[in-house]
C-alpha positions in Angstrom: -11.0 26.7 0.3 -9.0 24.7 -1.8 -7.6 27.8 -4.0 -6.5 29.4 0.0 -4.3 26.4 0.1 -2.7 25.9 -3.0 -1.9 29.7 -2.5 -0.7 28.7 0.5 1.4 25.8 -0.9 2.5 27.6 -3.5 4.1 30.4 -1.3 5.9 26.6 0.3 7.8 26.0 -2.4 11.4 25.9 -3.0 12.7 25.4 -6.7 16.0 23.6 -5.4 14.1 20.8 -3.5 11.6 20.3 -6.5 14.2 19.6 -8.9 16.2 17.7 -6.6 13.2 15.5 -4.7 11.4 15.2 -8.3 14.5 12.7 -9.4 13.8 10.5 -6.3 9.8 10.3 -6.3 8.9 8.8 -9.6 5.4 8.9 -10.1 5.1 12.4 -7.8 3.7 14.9 -10.7 3.3 18.4 -10.7 5.5 18.9 -7.4 6.4 22.0 -6.1 9.1 21.3 -3.1 7.8 21.9 0.2 9.5 21.0 2.8 8.0 17.9 5.2 7.6 19.4 8.5 6.3 22.6 6.8 3.4 20.2 5.0 3.0 18.0 8.6 2.9 21.5 10.3 0.4 23.2 8.1 -1.7 19.6 8.3 -1.9 19.9 11.9 -3.0 23.4 11.5 -5.8 22.9 8.7 -7.5 19.2 10.5 -7.8 21.5 14.0 -9.1 25.0 12.3 -11.2 23.6 8.7 -11.7 19.6 9.7 -13.1 17.9 6.8 -13.5 21.1 5.2 -9.8 21.0 4.2 -10.2 17.9 1.9 -12.9 19.0 -0.4 -11.5 19.7 -4.3 -9.3 17.9 -6.6 -5.6 17.8 -6.5 -3.5 18.9 -9.0 -0.1 19.3 -7.5 1.6 16.3 -5.5 1.8 18.2 -2.1 -1.8 18.3 -1.7 -2.4 14.9 -1.8 0.8 14.4 0.6 -1.3 17.2 2.5 -4.6 15.6 2.1 -3.4 12.5 3.7 -2.0 14.2 6.7 -5.0 15.9 7.3 -6.3 12.5 7.3 -4.3 11.8 9.8 -4.8 14.6 12.2 -8.4 14.8 12.1 -10.6 14.8 15.0 -13.0 12.0 14.3 -14.1 8.5 15.1 -12.5 5.4 13.9 -15.3 4.7 11.7 -15.2 7.6 9.7 -11.0 7.5 9.5 -11.7 4.4 7.7 -13.4 5.6 5.4 -11.5 8.8 4.9 -8.6 6.3 4.4 -10.5 3.7 1.8 -11.3 7.3 0.1 -7.9 8.1 0.1 -5.9 5.0 -1.1 -6.6 4.9 -4.5 -5.0 8.1 -4.4 -1.3 6.9 -3.8 0.8 6.2 -6.8 4.2 6.8 -5.5 6.2 5.7 -2.5 6.6 9.2 -0.7 3.0 9.9 -0.5 2.4 6.2 1.1 5.6 6.2 3.3 4.6 10.1 5.2 0.8 9.2 4.9 1.3 5.9 7.5 3.1 7.4 10.3 0.5 10.6 10.7 -1.9 7.3 11.1 -1.2 7.6 14.8 -4.9 5.9 16.1 -3.6 3.0 15.1 -1.0 2.8 17.7 -4.0 2.8 20.5 -4.1 -0.7 21.6 -7.7 0.0 21.8 -8.0 0.6 18.0 -5.0 -2.2 17.0 -7.4 -5.3 16.5 -9.8 -3.0 14.3 -6.8 -1.6 12.2 -5.5 -5.3 11.9 -8.6 -6.3 10.4 -9.0 -3.1 7.4 -5.6 -3.2 6.1 -5.9 -7.0 5.4 -7.4 -6.7 2.2 -4.8 -4.3 0.9 -1.5 -6.4 2.1 -3.3 -8.9 0.0 -4.0 -6.6 -3.3 -2.4 -7.3 -6.3 -2.4 -3.6 -6.8 1.5 -2.5 -6.0 0.6 0.5 -3.8 -2.5 -0.8 -2.1 0.1 -3.4 -0.8 2.6 -1.2 0.2 0.4 0.4 2.1 -0.6 -2.6 3.9 2.6 -3.7 4.4 3.7 -0.1 5.8 1.4 -0.6 8.3 2.4 -3.2 9.3 5.7 -1.7 9.9 4.9 1.0 11.4 2.3 -0.7 14.1 2.3 -4.2 14.1 5.8 -5.3 14.8 5.4 -6.2 18.7 5.7 -8.5 20.9 1.6 -9.0 20.6 1.5 -9.3 16.6 4.7 -10.8 15.9 3.4 -13.9 14.5 1.0 -12.5 12.7 3.0 -10.0 11.2 5.2 -12.8 10.1 2.6 -14.2 8.3 0.8 -11.6 7.0 4.4 -10.8 5.3 4.1 -14.5 3.3 0.6 -13.3 2.2 2.2 -10.0 0.5 2.3 -9.6 -3.6 5.7 -9.2 -4.0 5.8 -9.0 -8.0 5.9 -5.1 -8.0 8.9 -3.4 -6.9 7.4 -0.6 -4.3 5.3 -3.9 -2.6 8.2 -5.7 -2.8 10.7 -2.9 -1.2 8.4 -2.7 1.5 7.9 -6.2 2.3 12.1 -6.4 2.2 11.8 -3.5 4.8 9.1 -5.0 6.8 11.1 -8.2 7.2 14.1 -6.5 8.2 12.8 -4.7 10.5 11.0 -7.8 12.2 14.4 -9.7 12.0 16.0 -6.8 13.8 13.4 -6.4 16.5 12.6 -10.6 16.9 15.7 -12.2 15.5 14.6 -15.8 16.5 11.2 -15.8 15.0 12.1 -14.2 11.5 15.6 -16.3 11.3 13.1 -19.3 9.6 11.9 -17.2 7.0 15.3 -16.2 5.5 16.5 -19.8 6.3 13.6 -22.2 4.7 13.5 -19.3 2.1 9.8 -18.3 3.0 10.0 -15.2 0.9 10.2 -14.2 -2.9 14.4 -14.5 -3.9 13.9 -10.9 -5.4 12.8 -9.8 -1.8 14.3 -12.4 0.9 17.3 -10.9 -1.0 16.6 -7.1 -0.6 15.9 -7.9 3.2 19.1 -9.5 3.5 21.1 -6.8 1.7 19.2 -4.0 3.8 20.2 -6.0 7.2 23.7 -7.0 5.9 23.9 -2.6 5.8 22.4 -2.9 9.3 25.0 -1.3 12.1 23.0 -3.0 14.4 24.2 -6.6 13.4 27.7 -8.1 13.8 29.8 -10.1 11.4 28.2 -13.2 12.6 25.3 -12.7 11.9 25.6 -10.8 8.8 27.6 -13.7 7.5 25.2 -16.3 8.9 22.0 -14.3 6.8 24.4 -14.1 3.8 24.6 -17.1 3.3 20.8 -17.5 2.6 21.2 -14.9 -0.5 19.8 -16.3 -3.4 21.5 -16.4 -7.0 
C-alpha cells in the first residue's frame, strides 16, 4: 500500500511547483510538488477506500506526511481513536504547512458535541515548549474556538502560548488578530495592556493594520500599542 501511494504521489508532482514551494516551507524535505487540492482529493479517496491501511509505513516525502494528516482528518472513526491518531501524528509536524493543512481537516472539532473534548485535548499542546506542538494547539484555537462560547477561554489560552519560537509566535499573532477582528471589545485589552510578548503583539498589530476590514481610526488606535 505504501509503495502504491508513493507512486501515485510521484505521478502528481510538478517540478516547477516543487522548486517554488521549497523556498517557502523551511523543514519540508524531499518535496514532490503536489498541489494541495489534488492532495486533499486523494486523501479523501484513500480514507474512504483504504481506511487506516493508508497510514501504514514510514514517510519519505513531504507530501506523504501531509497526506497522512489529511487522511486522519477524513477517516470515519470514533473520537477516541481519532485522538490517538492525532497524538501519534503531531510529532511528525516539522513545518508550518503540514500543521496548517492538518488542522482544518479535523472538521469533527467543529461539531458542538465534540468541542469540549477537543478543547481539553489541545491544552497540553497550547502550553508546550515545542514549537510545532504549540503551533498545532494555536491553529486549532484559530480554526475552531474563536466563537461566542469560547472567546474568553481562547483569549486566556492565547496568553499561555509559548511564543519564544518563530512559528508559534506567528500563530499566536494570527490568533490574536483574528480574535480582534471578530471580538474587538474583548480583545483590545490584550493589546492595550501589553499582555502578549513584544514580538507577538507587534506582529498581531501589523497583521491588523494590513487588514481591509479595519478603518483608519481603528488602525491608528492599535498602532499606539506597538512596542519598540
